[in-house]
SEKERO-324727 format. One line per 10 residues: number of its first residue (from 0); their letters; for each residue x, y, z of N, C-alpha, C, O, CB. Coordinates in Angstrom, 2 decimals, padded with zeros to 5 digits. Glycine has a CB too. Layout:
% SEKERO-324727
NUM> a> X,Y,Z,X,Y,Z,X,Y,Z,X,Y,Z,X,Y,Z ~ ...;
//
This chain:
% SEKERO-324727
0> miitkatpft> -022.64,032.77,-012.55,-024.19,032.96,-012.81,-023.67,034.41,-012.58,-022.88,034.82,-011.72,-025.59,032.14,-011.70 ~ -024.24,035.01,-013.44,-024.42,036.84,-013.87,-025.68,036.84,-013.11,-026.37,035.83,-013.18,-024.66,037.47,-015.86 ~ -026.00,037.66,-012.52,-027.21,038.44,-011.85,-027.10,040.01,-011.94,-026.39,040.78,-011.30,-027.29,038.06,-010.27 ~ -028.19,040.30,-013.12,-028.14,042.18,-012.86,-029.96,042.58,-012.43,-030.95,041.97,-012.82,-027.54,043.31,-014.95 ~ -029.92,043.77,-011.53,-031.09,043.67,-011.39,-031.16,045.26,-010.60,-029.99,045.51,-010.29,-031.56,042.22,-010.65 ~ -031.70,045.96,-010.33,-031.79,047.01,-009.60,-032.20,047.35,-008.06,-032.19,048.48,-007.56,-032.43,047.52,-010.26 ~ -032.70,045.66,-007.16,-032.93,045.63,-006.34,-031.94,044.57,-005.40,-031.15,043.81,-005.96,-034.07,045.60,-006.54 ~ -032.09,044.62,-003.93,-031.11,044.05,-003.60,-031.16,042.66,-003.77,-032.20,042.02,-003.90,-030.86,044.38,-002.51 ~ -029.81,042.11,-003.78,-029.85,040.47,-004.11,-030.49,039.89,-002.39,-030.40,040.39,-001.27,-027.77,039.70,-004.63 ~ -031.17,038.57,-002.95,-031.64,037.61,-001.92,-030.26,036.75,-001.49,-029.20,036.59,-002.10,-032.93,036.58,-002.57;
10> kdeieklree> -030.67,036.32,-000.35,-029.55,035.45,000.21,-029.31,033.94,-000.86,-028.27,033.28,-000.90,-030.09,035.01,001.98 ~ -030.85,033.59,-001.83,-030.40,032.56,-002.54,-029.47,033.01,-003.64,-028.53,032.36,-004.09,-031.49,031.84,-003.03 ~ -029.92,034.29,-004.03,-029.19,034.91,-005.21,-027.73,035.24,-005.14,-026.96,035.05,-006.09,-029.82,036.11,-005.53 ~ -027.37,035.73,-004.01,-025.85,035.90,-003.24,-025.46,034.42,-003.42,-024.43,034.36,-004.09,-025.85,036.47,-001.36 ~ -025.89,033.23,-003.07,-025.60,032.25,-002.87,-024.81,031.56,-004.64,-023.74,031.03,-004.93,-026.96,031.67,-002.14 ~ -025.80,031.89,-005.27,-025.62,031.60,-006.62,-024.60,032.65,-007.60,-024.25,032.40,-008.75,-027.05,031.57,-007.14 ~ -024.19,034.10,-006.69,-023.11,034.69,-007.04,-021.83,034.21,-006.52,-020.87,034.82,-006.98,-023.27,035.89,-006.78 ~ -021.64,033.55,-005.95,-020.71,032.75,-005.15,-019.74,031.92,-006.10,-018.51,031.84,-006.21,-021.54,031.78,-004.21 ~ -020.75,031.39,-006.66,-020.24,029.84,-007.84,-018.98,030.11,-008.43,-018.13,029.24,-008.60,-021.35,029.51,-009.42 ~ -018.81,031.52,-008.79,-017.82,031.69,-009.53,-016.27,031.84,-008.78,-015.22,031.56,-009.36,-018.23,032.82,-010.29;
20> fdfyiktvid> -016.35,032.33,-007.44,-014.98,032.38,-006.66,-015.31,032.36,-005.21,-014.53,032.65,-004.30,-014.06,033.73,-007.00 ~ -016.66,031.96,-005.09,-016.86,030.96,-003.60,-017.28,032.56,-002.68,-018.38,033.09,-002.51,-014.83,029.78,-002.82 ~ -015.67,033.06,-002.13,-015.53,034.05,-001.27,-015.73,035.49,-001.73,-015.97,036.39,-000.92,-014.37,033.89,-000.77 ~ -015.63,035.65,-002.81,-015.49,036.74,-003.44,-016.63,036.83,-004.63,-016.93,035.84,-005.29,-014.08,036.80,-003.90 ~ -017.33,038.39,-004.85,-018.25,038.02,-005.99,-017.89,039.71,-006.49,-017.77,040.72,-005.79,-020.21,037.39,-005.53 ~ -017.79,039.52,-008.06,-017.36,040.60,-008.92,-018.77,041.47,-008.96,-019.95,041.14,-008.84,-016.76,040.02,-010.49 ~ -018.14,042.63,-009.15,-019.51,043.28,-009.41,-019.36,044.66,-010.52,-018.29,045.26,-010.58,-020.16,043.83,-007.81 ~ -020.38,045.01,-011.27,-020.19,046.18,-012.09,-021.33,047.20,-011.52,-022.09,046.60,-010.76,-020.33,045.81,-013.76 ~ -021.62,048.36,-011.66,-022.94,049.18,-011.14,-022.83,050.46,-011.95,-021.93,051.30,-011.84,-022.99,049.55,-009.36 ~ -023.76,050.47,-012.68,-024.54,051.45,-012.96,-024.44,052.85,-011.96,-025.61,053.16,-011.74,-025.85,050.80,-012.97;
30> idkkvcsagq> -024.04,053.27,-011.67,-023.83,054.37,-010.90,-025.47,055.75,-011.05,-026.30,056.20,-010.27,-022.11,054.96,-011.60 ~ -025.28,055.85,-011.85,-026.74,056.51,-012.45,-027.99,055.80,-012.70,-028.94,056.16,-012.01,-026.55,057.04,-013.75 ~ -028.13,055.13,-013.30,-029.78,054.06,-013.09,-029.72,053.29,-012.02,-030.81,052.79,-011.72,-030.17,052.82,-014.33 ~ -028.82,053.03,-011.31,-028.40,052.50,-009.96,-028.99,050.81,-010.05,-029.92,050.28,-009.43,-029.21,053.56,-008.54 ~ -028.19,050.32,-010.93,-028.41,048.96,-011.52,-027.09,047.98,-011.11,-026.01,048.57,-011.12,-028.58,049.11,-013.24 ~ -027.08,046.71,-010.79,-025.61,045.80,-010.45,-025.90,044.81,-011.07,-026.95,044.17,-011.04,-025.15,045.35,-008.92 ~ -024.80,044.62,-011.77,-024.70,043.29,-012.71,-023.72,042.50,-012.03,-022.61,043.00,-012.21,-024.22,043.54,-014.32 ~ -023.67,041.21,-011.15,-022.87,040.71,-010.52,-022.64,039.16,-010.73,-023.55,038.46,-011.17,-023.18,041.08,-009.39 ~ -021.48,038.67,-010.44,-021.35,037.08,-010.35,-020.46,036.91,-011.66,-020.58,035.74,-012.00,-022.97,036.13,-010.41 ~ -019.89,037.37,-012.26,-019.04,037.45,-013.60,-017.97,036.74,-013.00,-017.92,036.36,-011.83,-018.61,039.03,-014.28;
40> nrhfeseeil> -016.86,036.52,-014.14,-015.62,035.99,-014.36,-014.63,037.19,-014.20,-013.80,037.47,-013.33,-015.56,035.29,-015.76 ~ -015.08,037.85,-015.45,-014.89,039.20,-015.78,-015.35,040.06,-015.77,-016.38,040.11,-016.45,-014.70,039.42,-016.42 ~ -014.98,041.12,-015.12,-016.37,042.82,-015.58,-016.59,043.39,-016.56,-017.36,044.36,-016.59,-016.24,044.20,-015.07 ~ -015.83,042.82,-017.78,-016.28,043.37,-018.93,-017.66,042.74,-019.38,-018.48,043.32,-020.09,-015.22,043.21,-019.95 ~ -017.81,041.29,-018.78,-018.81,040.30,-018.71,-020.12,041.51,-018.55,-020.72,041.95,-019.53,-018.53,039.03,-017.29 ~ -020.35,041.85,-017.46,-021.42,042.49,-016.73,-021.35,043.86,-017.23,-022.45,044.39,-017.10,-021.31,042.38,-015.17 ~ -020.49,044.62,-017.73,-020.22,045.99,-018.39,-020.97,045.72,-020.00,-021.64,046.61,-020.51,-018.27,046.38,-018.45 ~ -020.79,044.56,-020.62,-021.50,044.03,-022.04,-023.05,044.68,-021.45,-023.72,045.67,-021.75,-021.43,041.85,-022.42 ~ -023.21,043.54,-020.42,-025.02,043.27,-020.47,-025.50,044.62,-020.15,-026.61,044.99,-020.56,-025.77,042.04,-019.17 ~ -024.60,045.52,-019.31,-025.44,046.84,-019.00,-025.26,047.88,-020.40,-026.16,048.63,-020.76,-024.75,047.68,-017.41;
50> lkqgsrqsdl> -024.43,047.81,-020.83,-024.56,048.52,-022.09,-025.61,048.52,-022.85,-026.30,049.43,-023.31,-023.76,048.21,-022.83 ~ -025.68,046.93,-022.98,-026.83,046.50,-023.98,-028.14,046.82,-023.41,-029.15,046.79,-024.11,-026.81,044.94,-024.33 ~ -028.16,047.14,-022.08,-029.47,047.61,-021.49,-029.68,049.11,-021.48,-030.60,049.66,-020.88,-029.59,047.14,-020.08 ~ -028.57,049.85,-022.32,-028.66,051.54,-022.31,-027.80,052.06,-021.47,-027.85,053.28,-021.35,-030.01,052.16,-021.88 ~ -026.72,051.24,-020.60,-026.22,052.26,-019.47,-025.15,052.98,-020.41,-024.73,052.69,-021.54,-025.50,051.48,-017.89 ~ -024.86,054.00,-019.53,-023.61,054.65,-020.58,-022.36,054.47,-019.90,-022.27,054.51,-018.67,-023.72,056.36,-020.94 ~ -021.32,054.27,-020.75,-020.13,054.03,-020.08,-019.29,054.32,-018.86,-018.57,053.58,-018.18,-019.63,054.26,-020.67 ~ -019.68,056.01,-018.78,-019.31,056.85,-017.99,-019.77,056.36,-016.81,-019.00,056.21,-015.86,-019.65,058.07,-018.30 ~ -021.15,056.02,-016.73,-021.60,055.57,-015.67,-021.16,054.21,-015.12,-021.39,054.08,-013.92,-022.80,055.62,-015.84 ~ -020.83,053.62,-015.47,-020.27,052.29,-015.24,-018.82,051.79,-014.45,-017.86,051.75,-015.22,-020.19,051.87,-016.51;
60> wgggidletk> -018.62,051.53,-013.47,-017.61,051.20,-012.45,-017.60,049.71,-011.81,-018.64,049.17,-011.41,-017.80,052.19,-011.33 ~ -016.46,049.18,-011.77,-016.63,048.05,-011.28,-015.57,047.66,-009.90,-014.55,048.33,-009.70,-016.49,047.18,-012.49 ~ -015.98,046.48,-008.99,-015.20,046.42,-007.91,-015.58,045.10,-007.72,-015.50,044.22,-008.57,-015.38,047.43,-006.78 ~ -016.14,044.94,-006.15,-016.30,043.66,-005.99,-016.31,043.33,-004.32,-015.57,043.96,-003.56,-015.18,042.95,-006.82 ~ -017.20,042.31,-003.85,-017.30,042.18,-002.32,-016.52,041.00,-001.66,-016.58,039.92,-002.24,-018.78,042.02,-001.94 ~ -015.85,041.09,-000.60,-015.02,040.43,-000.19,-016.01,039.86,001.26,-016.21,040.52,002.28,-013.60,041.30,-000.09 ~ -016.54,038.34,000.93,-017.46,037.78,001.64,-016.97,037.32,002.90,-017.80,037.16,003.79,-018.02,036.85,000.96 ~ -015.48,037.02,003.18,-014.95,036.67,004.29,-014.36,038.16,005.21,-014.02,037.96,006.37,-013.82,035.57,003.85 ~ -014.27,039.53,004.68,-013.51,040.27,005.63,-014.86,041.54,005.48,-014.80,042.61,006.08,-011.57,040.68,005.11 ~ -016.04,041.15,004.56,-017.00,041.97,004.29,-016.43,043.32,003.62,-017.25,044.21,003.88,-017.74,042.16,005.53;
70> tidfnsfini> -015.54,043.74,003.00,-014.99,044.52,002.44,-015.44,045.13,000.88,-015.80,044.30,000.04,-013.91,043.98,002.58 ~ -015.40,046.48,000.54,-016.21,046.30,-000.64,-014.58,046.76,-001.43,-013.68,047.22,-000.74,-017.94,047.43,-000.84 ~ -014.44,046.54,-002.92,-012.99,047.20,-003.44,-013.67,047.48,-004.48,-014.73,046.96,-004.85,-011.48,046.35,-003.68 ~ -012.71,048.76,-005.23,-013.00,049.67,-006.12,-012.44,049.20,-007.16,-012.58,050.00,-008.08,-012.67,050.92,-005.85 ~ -011.53,047.73,-007.66,-010.63,047.31,-008.28,-011.16,046.85,-009.71,-012.00,045.98,-009.52,-010.02,046.39,-007.50 ~ -011.00,047.08,-010.90,-011.58,046.64,-012.16,-010.62,047.35,-013.32,-010.34,048.55,-013.39,-013.26,047.09,-012.26 ~ -010.24,046.35,-014.13,-009.88,046.89,-015.54,-010.86,047.92,-016.20,-010.44,048.93,-016.77,-009.79,045.69,-016.51 ~ -011.89,047.69,-016.11,-012.97,047.95,-016.83,-013.05,050.01,-016.24,-013.61,050.85,-016.95,-014.50,046.58,-016.26 ~ -012.39,050.37,-014.91,-012.51,051.21,-014.55,-011.27,052.39,-015.18,-011.25,053.57,-014.86,-012.68,050.84,-013.30 ~ -010.29,051.71,-016.16,-009.13,052.28,-016.23,-009.67,053.24,-017.88,-009.52,052.86,-019.04,-007.68,050.96,-016.21;
80> rpsdnnrdry> -010.16,054.26,-017.46,-010.82,055.18,-018.48,-010.21,056.23,-018.21,-010.53,056.79,-017.16,-012.29,055.40,-018.48 ~ -008.93,056.97,-019.24,-008.33,058.36,-019.16,-009.65,059.51,-019.58,-009.47,060.58,-019.01,-006.88,058.44,-020.36 ~ -010.59,059.50,-020.23,-011.21,059.88,-020.66,-012.48,060.51,-019.85,-013.21,061.45,-020.13,-011.20,059.14,-021.39 ~ -012.44,059.59,-018.71,-013.50,059.72,-017.45,-012.82,060.24,-016.45,-013.37,060.16,-015.35,-014.17,058.39,-016.91 ~ -011.41,060.92,-016.53,-010.03,061.11,-015.70,-009.90,060.00,-014.65,-009.79,060.24,-013.45,-009.96,062.61,-014.89 ~ -009.91,058.90,-015.11,-009.31,057.46,-014.00,-008.29,056.71,-014.96,-008.49,056.08,-016.00,-010.83,056.06,-013.44 ~ -007.21,056.95,-014.32,-006.26,056.12,-015.44,-005.55,055.20,-014.35,-004.33,055.28,-014.18,-004.99,057.21,-016.50 ~ -006.22,054.47,-013.74,-006.30,053.51,-012.54,-007.14,052.50,-012.60,-008.26,052.78,-013.02,-006.62,054.09,-011.41 ~ -006.83,050.85,-012.13,-007.62,050.23,-011.54,-009.11,050.80,-010.92,-010.31,050.81,-011.19,-006.84,049.80,-010.73 ~ -008.12,051.28,-009.85,-009.26,051.78,-008.79,-009.72,053.10,-008.99,-009.05,054.04,-009.40,-008.78,051.76,-007.33;
90> iqdpkiqnqf> -011.27,053.12,-008.58,-011.99,054.09,-008.80,-011.06,055.08,-008.09,-010.66,054.84,-006.95,-013.43,053.94,-008.37 ~ -010.67,056.31,-008.83,-010.20,057.34,-008.02,-010.72,058.48,-007.77,-010.01,059.03,-006.93,-009.27,057.62,-008.33 ~ -011.61,059.15,-008.07,-012.42,060.13,-007.70,-013.69,060.04,-006.54,-014.80,059.54,-006.76,-012.88,060.47,-008.89 ~ -013.40,060.43,-005.71,-013.82,059.91,-004.19,-015.28,059.99,-004.19,-015.87,059.18,-003.48,-013.20,060.87,-002.87 ~ -016.03,060.92,-004.93,-017.14,061.18,-005.18,-018.03,059.68,-005.77,-019.14,059.24,-005.47,-016.98,062.38,-006.09 ~ -017.02,059.22,-006.69,-017.65,058.22,-007.75,-017.25,057.03,-006.88,-017.92,056.06,-007.22,-016.99,058.23,-009.50 ~ -016.33,056.73,-005.82,-016.02,056.01,-004.99,-017.18,055.71,-003.93,-017.45,054.55,-003.61,-014.91,056.51,-004.54 ~ -017.73,056.63,-003.48,-018.50,056.68,-002.53,-019.99,056.36,-002.86,-020.87,056.07,-002.04,-018.29,057.87,-002.00 ~ -020.13,056.49,-004.31,-021.55,056.38,-004.77,-021.32,054.70,-004.98,-022.26,053.98,-004.62,-022.05,057.45,-006.33 ~ -020.28,054.14,-005.46,-020.09,052.74,-005.82,-019.93,052.34,-004.49,-019.45,051.21,-004.61,-018.91,052.35,-006.84;
100> kklseyffki> -020.03,052.58,-003.27,-019.55,051.87,-002.01,-020.78,051.94,-001.81,-021.20,050.80,-001.96,-018.49,052.39,-000.91 ~ -022.13,053.06,-001.39,-023.27,053.11,-000.99,-024.09,052.17,-001.93,-024.88,051.51,-001.25,-023.66,054.46,-000.90 ~ -024.18,051.90,-003.24,-024.79,051.43,-003.79,-024.60,049.43,-003.47,-025.39,048.49,-003.48,-024.51,052.18,-005.04 ~ -023.21,049.59,-003.24,-022.62,047.95,-002.84,-023.55,048.03,-001.58,-024.61,047.41,-001.74,-020.56,047.63,-002.43 ~ -023.43,048.54,-000.58,-024.12,048.46,000.53,-025.79,048.34,000.33,-026.58,047.95,001.19,-023.70,049.64,001.30 ~ -025.99,048.61,-000.50,-027.96,048.62,-000.76,-027.65,047.10,-001.44,-027.89,046.05,-000.84,-029.02,050.29,-002.29 ~ -027.19,047.15,-002.55,-027.29,045.69,-003.09,-026.72,044.05,-002.48,-026.91,042.88,-002.81,-026.62,045.90,-004.31 ~ -026.17,044.57,-001.72,-025.58,043.54,-000.58,-025.87,043.79,001.04,-025.22,043.35,001.98,-023.95,043.56,-000.73 ~ -027.18,044.73,001.07,-027.22,044.67,002.51,-027.55,043.70,003.24,-027.51,043.84,004.46,-027.86,045.41,002.91 ~ -028.04,042.22,002.52,-028.32,041.25,003.15,-027.31,040.55,004.06,-027.54,039.80,005.02,-028.78,040.55,002.33;
110> il> -025.77,041.07,003.39,-024.44,040.34,004.39,-023.89,041.45,004.74,-023.50,041.40,005.91,-023.20,039.27,003.67 ~ -023.66,042.59,004.12,-022.98,043.73,004.78,-023.53,044.52,005.91,-022.88,045.45,006.38,-022.75,044.60,003.87;
//
């Protein structure tokens, strides 16, 4: 189940987001609008949702939350964007990586 919102996820919502991978939740975050779309099988699914809601491609970054280790990762094929100086699946810019981490902690503060 994909849930897209600008406020932290509730415990019930997190349970629904776990349906795809159980111990891992994929996320795409608009770091400008501060909106998170999570729970997808492939990051591009949430990327499409956010683009349709008016997000700019350059503001969308993908990663996820490992629920067992409580770690945030910055790994997604949607992050490969040479036009935005990101030539890898990992968010390479430390500033963007920090924004993504802080927003992930906000959206998932109930479990992190």
